[in-house]
BAPA-678742 format. One record per residue (C-alpha): residue number from 1; residue in one letter; x, y, z. Coordinates in Angstrom, 3 decimals. Layout:
BEGIN
    n  res        px        py        pz
  NUM    A         X         Y         Z
...
# end
This chain:
BEGIN
    n  res        px        py        pz
    1    M     0.000     0.000     0.000
    2    S     1.296     3.406    -0.913
    3    L     1.046     6.476     1.285
    4    W    -2.434     7.939     1.190
    5    T    -1.211    11.434     0.307
    6    S     0.862    10.176    -2.623
    7    R    -2.097     8.551    -4.347
    8    P    -3.879    10.249    -7.264
    9    S    -6.940    12.255    -6.198
   10    E    -9.292     9.984    -8.184
   11    E    -7.991     6.984    -6.271
   12    R    -8.335     8.759    -2.922
   13    T   -11.915     9.714    -3.751
   14    L   -13.395     6.635    -5.404
   15    L   -11.263     3.889    -3.909
   16    N   -10.893     5.123    -0.360
   17    P   -11.093     2.318     2.193
   18    S   -13.996     3.853     4.093
   19    F   -16.293     3.991     1.058
   20    C   -15.165     0.605    -0.250
   21    S   -15.723    -1.026     3.151
   22    C   -19.247     0.452     3.141
   23    L   -19.862    -1.246    -0.195
   24    L   -18.568    -4.549     1.173
   25    W   -20.731    -4.082     4.277
   26    Q   -23.806    -3.521     2.116
   27    A   -23.020    -6.556    -0.067
   28    A   -22.584    -8.695     3.059
   29    V   -25.982    -7.494     4.311
   30    G   -27.577    -8.403     0.984
   31    Y   -25.885   -11.790     0.810
   32    R   -26.993   -12.747     4.316
   33    S   -30.565   -11.560     3.709
   34    T   -30.876   -14.021     0.816
   35    S   -28.845   -17.021     1.938
   36    Q   -28.801   -16.715     5.746
   37    E   -25.035   -17.258     5.394
   38    P   -22.192   -14.729     5.501
   39    L   -20.614   -13.434     2.288
   40    P   -17.844   -15.839     1.249
   41    F   -14.466   -14.143     1.402
   42    E   -13.654   -14.865    -2.256
   43    L   -16.923   -13.358    -3.529
   44    S   -16.178   -10.091    -1.749
   45    F   -13.509    -9.500    -4.420
   46    L   -16.261    -9.213    -7.062
   47    V   -18.231    -6.467    -5.300
   48    L   -16.034    -3.460    -6.089
   49    P   -15.389    -4.423    -9.742
   50    I   -19.124    -4.767   -10.369
   51    V   -20.405    -1.831    -8.338
   52    L   -17.804     0.867    -8.937
   53    H   -17.953     0.693   -12.731
   54    R   -21.033     2.685   -13.683
   55    A   -21.761     0.886   -16.970
   56    T   -21.595    -2.513   -15.288
   57    R   -23.635    -1.323   -12.312
   58    E   -26.327     0.122   -14.556
   59    A   -26.417    -3.027   -16.695
   60    L   -27.227    -5.241   -13.710
   61    P   -30.577    -7.003   -13.848
   62    T   -33.498    -5.655   -11.871
   63    T   -34.195    -8.899   -10.041
   64    I   -32.037   -11.516    -8.363
   65    R   -34.052   -14.155   -10.188
   66    T   -32.102   -13.295   -13.351
   67    S   -29.492   -15.988   -13.788
   68    L   -25.895   -14.820   -13.602
   69    A   -25.083   -17.023   -16.617
   70    V   -27.916   -15.487   -18.647
   71    W   -26.842   -11.963   -17.677
   72    I   -23.241   -12.703   -18.717
   73    D   -24.544   -14.098   -22.005
   74    D   -26.572   -10.906   -22.563
   75    N   -23.634    -8.689   -21.492
   76    P   -20.549   -10.396   -22.970
   77    L   -18.189    -7.508   -22.215
   78    A   -19.145    -7.583   -18.552
   79    R   -17.370   -10.896   -17.971
   80    S   -13.997    -9.697   -19.202
   81    R   -14.389    -6.264   -17.627
   82    V   -15.242    -7.680   -14.211
   83    A   -12.399   -10.207   -14.461
   84    D    -9.896    -7.482   -15.404
   85    R   -11.122    -5.048   -12.760
   86    S   -11.200    -7.709   -10.070
   87    R    -7.474    -8.274   -10.573
   88    M    -6.804    -4.526   -10.524
   89    L    -8.900    -3.934    -7.420
   90    V    -7.593    -6.764    -5.223
   91    K    -5.389    -4.431    -3.179
   92    F    -8.267    -1.985    -2.668
   93    T   -10.636    -4.749    -1.594
   94    K    -8.049    -6.018     0.892
   95    E    -7.454    -2.492     2.159
   96    A   -11.218    -1.982     2.585
   97    M   -11.470    -5.243     4.516
   98    M    -8.616    -4.241     6.808
   99    F   -10.145    -0.802     7.355
  100    G   -13.589    -2.278     8.021
  101    G   -12.166    -4.897    10.348
  102    L   -10.045    -2.422    12.311
  103    H   -13.024    -0.136    12.841
  104    G   -15.445    -2.936    13.720
  105    F   -17.470    -2.319    10.604
  106    L   -16.772    -5.739     9.104
  107    Q   -16.188    -8.991    10.914
  108    F   -14.575   -12.135     9.562
  109    Q   -15.530   -15.669    10.449
  110    A   -14.781   -19.023     8.865
  111    G   -13.684   -17.612     5.515
  112    A   -16.537   -15.138     5.241
  113    V   -17.249   -11.431     5.585
  114    V   -19.962   -10.371     8.014
  115    A   -21.540    -6.923     8.244
  116    N   -21.591    -5.684    11.834
  117    P   -25.300    -4.885    12.392
  118    K   -24.448    -2.147    14.915
  119    W   -23.583     0.136    11.994
  120    K   -26.991    -0.054    10.255
  121    K   -28.479     3.137    11.768
  122    L   -25.374     5.197    11.083
  123    I   -25.141     4.022     7.473
  124    T   -28.822     4.669     6.874
  125    A   -28.489     8.191     8.307
  126    D   -25.344     8.947     6.294
  127    L   -26.944     7.769     3.055
  128    K   -29.665    10.392     3.394
  129    D   -27.012    13.111     3.008
  130    S   -25.079    11.310     0.260
  131    T   -25.034    11.970    -3.447
  132    N   -27.198    10.002    -5.851
  133    E   -24.046     8.245    -7.081
  134    V   -23.134     7.032    -3.587
  135    R   -26.698     5.882    -2.914
  136    S   -26.710     4.050    -6.243
  137    C   -23.444     2.282    -5.413
  138    M   -24.739     1.243    -1.999
  139    K   -28.077     0.046    -3.370
  140    H   -26.348    -1.957    -6.081
  141    A   -23.822    -3.404    -3.621
  142    E   -26.705    -4.835    -1.610
  143    F   -28.267    -6.152    -4.820
  144    V   -24.969    -7.760    -5.863
  145    G   -24.773    -9.484    -2.485
  146    K   -28.289   -10.878    -2.901
  147    W   -27.680   -11.843    -6.517
  148    L   -24.422   -13.648    -5.780
  149    A   -26.136   -15.519    -2.939
  150    N   -28.743   -16.667    -5.433
  151    S   -26.238   -17.639    -8.154
  152    G   -24.732   -20.883    -6.897
  153    S   -21.526   -21.831    -5.154
  154    S   -18.596   -19.442    -4.912
  155    S   -16.581   -21.569    -7.323
  156    T   -19.418   -21.500    -9.870
  157    V   -19.789   -17.714    -9.603
  158    M   -16.040   -17.179    -9.900
  159    A   -15.878   -19.498   -12.922
  160    I   -18.739   -17.686   -14.662
  161    F   -16.851   -14.399   -14.263
  162    G   -13.587   -16.015   -15.304
  163    V   -11.890   -15.202   -12.007
  164    R    -9.811   -17.536    -9.884
  165    P    -9.494   -17.059    -6.118
# end
């Protein structure tokens, strides 16, 4: 990890660990609400690549009943874009996990990421004062969590996106 002040301003704004850990928190909430299980650690590395890229985020289906395989078939560029971005964003995902863990925002258990429920009120309050872009990212992060929970095993999901843990 490079010094925070030496990073480009775009990186400090969009990829800051606080915001990224909020996205992971929201995805973990969505995943658990659908599967009753915590978000598998390896799937957390797909959240930022899907949610932070506006075109991918806006191309997501409107329901979790849409098959991941069908969506990939309908959006062929999404597979390669998510795979490429997931490799590029590994260090930011790890940094967000460390930040979230250090601040008690995220918890880790048995190879999974768990959203600390104590933060729900604060996040809800902060979202009211956020930009439409931030609210969209958070809403889609929760959707991605639900969708991934409904899309099969972690290895199946990773294979569909062409990503290896």
